[in-house]
N, C-alpha and C positions, 0 to 999 in steps of 0.2 A: 873342230869349231863347236861352241857351246851356244845353242839355239833356244830362245824362249819362244814358245808358240801358243798365241791365243786360239782356244778351241771355242768354236760356236757351231751353229747348226749346218755348216757347209758339208755338202755331201763327200767332197773329196779330200777333207783334211787328214784322214787316216792314211790314205795312200801316200800323201805328201810326207807325212810324219814318218812313215815306215821307209820311205825313200831316203830321207835325210839319215836316218839310222843305218840303212844298208851301205850308205856311202861314207860311213864311218864318223857321223857327227852325233853329239850328245844332244837330246831334245828334252826339255822341261815343258810342262803344260801349265796354263793358267785358264781356269774356267771361272767366269764371274760374269754375273748379268749385267749388261749394260743399261744405264738410264737412257743413255743416248749415245749415238755414234761420234758425236762431236764434244759433248761435255758430260762427264759422269764422275763427280767428286769421289764416290765410293770405290769405283773401278781404279781411278788415279791412284789412290792410296795403295791398293793392292799391287799394282803394277810397279809403282815406284818402289815399294819395300822389296819386291822380288829383284828389281834391277840392282838395288843397293846391296843386297846380300850376296849377289853372285856376279861373277866377271863374265857377263854374255857378250859374245861377238856380234849377235844381231837379235832382233825381235822379227818374228814372221807371222803373217796373218793371210788367210784367204779373204780377199776383198780388202778395202782400205777403210781405216778407222782413224779420223782425225785426232781423237783423244790419245790413241797410241802414239801417233807421229808426234804430237805435242811433248809427250812424256820422253820419247826417244831423243828429240831435239834438246831438251833440258839436260839429259845425261850424256850428249854426244855420242849416241849409240845407233848403230845402223838400223833402219826400219825397212824391211822387205816385204812386200805383199804382192800376191798374184790374183787378178780378179777373174771371177766366173760369171758375173752379172754385168748387164750394161742397159742404159747408163747407170753408173753408181752414184747415186745423189750425193753420198758421203765424200765423193771426191771433189765436189764443187765447193771447196772450203779452202780458206787462205792457207792452210798448213800444208797443202799439196805442194807448195813451193818450198818447203823446208829441206835443207841441205842433207838431212839424215835419211830422206826417202830414197828408195829404190823400188819403182813401181813397175810391174809387169802386167800387161793387160792382154786378154784374149781376143779382143776386138780391134782391129786395124784402124777403123774410123775412130774409136776412143783414144787410141794412140796419137794419131794425127791431130785430133782436136786439142789435146793437152800438149803436145809439142808445140803446136801453134800458139798457144797460150804462153809458152815460155818455160814449161816444165821440163827441166834438163834430164833428170833421172827417171825416164820412162821408156819402157821397150814393149815392143809387141811379142807376146809368147803365146802360141795356141795352147789349148788344154791337152790332156793326154789320157792314157788309160793303162792301168796295171794288169796286163794280159797272164802274168804268172799268177796273180791272186785269182783271177777269175777262172784259169784253167784248173786250179787246184779245187776250187769249189764245184765245178762241173765234173771233174774226175772222181770226186769223193761223194757225189750226190747220186742216190738210188731213185730220188723222186722226181727227176727233171721233167719227165714226160707228163706229169700232172698239170704242168704249165703249157702244155701244147695247145695250139689252136691255129686257125688260118691267118687271121689279123689281130694283132695286139697293139694297144696303146697304154703306155705308162705314164702318168702325169696328172697335173690339175686341169679341172675344166673351169676354174676361176668363176664359179657361180656365186662367190661372195665378193664381187668387185664393187668399188666404190662408185663407179658411173651409174649402176642401177639405183643406188641409194640417193644420189645427187640430182639425176636428170630431171626429176619432176619440179625442181626449183627453177629450171631454165625457162625462158621465153620459147615460143614454138620456133622462132628463127633460128636461135642457137642450136636447139635441140636437132632441128632438121639439118642444120650445117654439119653437127658433129656424126650424125647418122650417115650423111653423104661422104664425108671424110673417111669414116671407118669402112664404109662399104667399097670405096675406091682403093683403099689400102688393101682389102682382102683379094682384089682382083689383079694386085701387082706383086709379083715374085721378086725377091732378092733386092728390093729397094724400099726405103721408108719415105713416104710422102706426108706423114702426120706433121712432122716439123714445119715444113715450108707452108702448110695450109693454117697453121696457127699464126696468123698475121698480126700485125700491131693492132689493127682495128678490132679484131676477134677477141684479142687477149684484154683489150681495154673494156669491151663489153663484159667479158667474162669474170673480171674483177668484182663486179657487183654481186656475183653469186658464189663465187669460190674464194674461200680465205687461204691464202698462202702462210704457212707456219714454217718458219726456219730458224735456226739458232744463230747467234752472234758468229761471224766470221764465215758464214756460208754466202756464196755467190751463186746458189741455184736460183732459177727464176720461174715464174709462174708457167711460161711455155714448156719448160724442161719437166717441171713436176706434173703438169696436166696430161702431157703427151705420154709419159712414162706409167705414173701411178694410177692414172684414171682411164685414158682412151687405150693404152697398150693392153692392159688387162682385159678389157671389155672386147677389144678385137680378137684376143686369144680366145675368149670365151666363145664367141660367135662362130669363129672359124673352126674350132674344134668340134663344136657341137653339129654344126652343119655337115662337116666331113663325116663324122661318126654316124649320124643318122642316115646319110646317103649311103654309106657302105653297109650299114646294118640291113638294108632293104634286101641285098643281094648275097651277103656273105656272113659267116660267123664271126663276129667282132668281140673280143674279149677287152674290158677296160679294167685296168688296175689303178685305183685312185682312192683319195680320201674325199673326192667330191660326191655329191648327192646326184646320182643319175638315174633315180627311179622313174623319171618321166621319159627316159629313153628306152622304150619298151622291147626293142628288138635286141638291145645290147646285153651281153652277158657280163654282169658286174662281178668282179672277182675280189673285190676289197683292196687295201693297199698291200704293197710287198715292201719288204725290208731292202734298202738299197744294196747293202753288202752281201747278205746271204741269200736272198730270193730273186732280186731282179735280173741278174745274169742268166738264171734258169728260165725266165719268161723270155728273154731276148733269144736265147739259144733254141728253145724248144718251139717257138712261134714260126710260122712259115713267113710271115710278112710283120716287121715292126714299123710303126709309123712315128714319125718326128714332126711336130709343128712348131718351128721356132717363134717364140713371142716377138712381135715387130719391133720391140725396144732394142733388140740385139741387131744392129744395122748390117754388119759385115761377118762377125764372127761365128765359129762353129761351136754350138753349145755342147755341154758335157754329155747330154744324152746320145748324141752321134757317136762319139768316141766309145761310150759304154756299149751300145748295140754292136758296134763294130769289133770290139774286144771280146765279146761273147760269141763271136762267129754267127751273129745274126745278120740276117738280110734286112737292109735298111731302105725304106721309102720316105724320103724327107722333102720338104720345101727346099727350093734353091737358096743358098747363102753365098755372097760374093766370094768368100774365101775357100769354099769347097774345091773348085777346080785347082787351087794352089797345092793341096795336098792330095787330092784323089781325083782318079778318073771317072768321071759320071758314065754309068752303064757297065763299068768294070768292076769297081770297088763298092759302089752303091748306086741307088737310082733316085733321081729328083723328079717331083712332079710340079706342075704349074696349074693350080685350080683344081676344083673338085672333080670336074669331068675328067681331067687327065688323071687325077689320082685313082678314080674308079676304073679307067681303062687299064692302067698299069697293074693294079691289084688283080684284076681279071687275068692279065697276060701272065704275071709271074706265079699265080697260083696254078696256072695250067702248063707252066714250062719249069718244072721241077729241077732239072739239071742245071739249066742256065741260072736259076735263082741260087742254087747251092753253091755254083762256082763263083758267083758274085760275092756271096757271104764269106767264102774261103779267101778271096782275093781281098776283101776289106780287112779281114782278120790279119792276114799276112803283112799287109801294109802297116797296120797300126803296131803290130808286134815288133816289127823291124825299126820303124822310124819314130814311133809317137809314144814312147813309154815315159814314165815320170822319170826314170834314171835319166834319159835323154834330156828331158826338160829342166830337171833340177840342176844337172850339170851345166847346162846352158846358163841358167839363171845365176848360179854362184860363180861361174866364170865372168860373167858380165859385171857382177857385183865387184869381184876382186879386180878386174881390170880398171873399172871406173874409180875404185878407191885409191889405186896407185897413182893416179894422175892428179 
């Protein structure tokens, strides 16, 4: 099969591309800055020229791009995508109903929502990890132990979120309401309550202060945009900072991030790490790895969880509804519910080394056997082939 793959800043595109090749497919790349996910005349010229010059069997992307779907529809070419973010604002576009689309989404609630809208070619497909690649990095590295520590967090602290820039425009009532909604969300594990709290009355008031910008063909609305791009990132910021501050009072906490953490005085700031070459070493060498799933991801298992387990790292994560489908809690990984529970579990697993190491080994064995990119891409291509034949 001859595949055209659009490359952007998604972390997992290299693993997917390599898997296509391992399975015997030919992959060409296109790297071109997009003016917008929905409409980009310059990009359209580049991709259409590529499609005309070559006999591709499909175009593949990580996440959904309306502009690519539109080009594939014009050329009657299969467009296959696999999401790693939720909700994807770019999917709320009329092109999502194009017959050329084969959409795979890592979040079950996202799948159910779009099936409910009438999108036929959409399937739930969890994310994955390339344990062979990670094994190779760890085996060949002499410096892994320089990344060692008691507790590690790799990721953004979202200090540059739009809510902080925007909140001073709001009247006290709305500001207080959103603060209460965010506080409530942080006290609930494994469920999203922000969406139902953005009632028609609240959204009507919000319209006076928040301008909704969307392109032609988009059917995203104010509630969706505000809960994800504004409140979701602010909740993640507060939740992560609170947890790290609390843990740093009692334990050595390493933070690997591009975020500014100078005010977190007890944290050991370690700078950012390269996803492919360094991050597995952090996960492997740290006694406890933390995952805080951004509340926008309603049920799915984010890439960070797969990456930690694939590095044979011990994982302490917030609960997600899909975790019990693929993992045994307390055997493959450990979930926490709130900061107090998180602190107690960090304390327990730092002092129970053999149990901690056994859980890390179990998680690693589970993903190595059942959750590799080879398994996922085979499932994906089989589904595309079956659907094309009907």
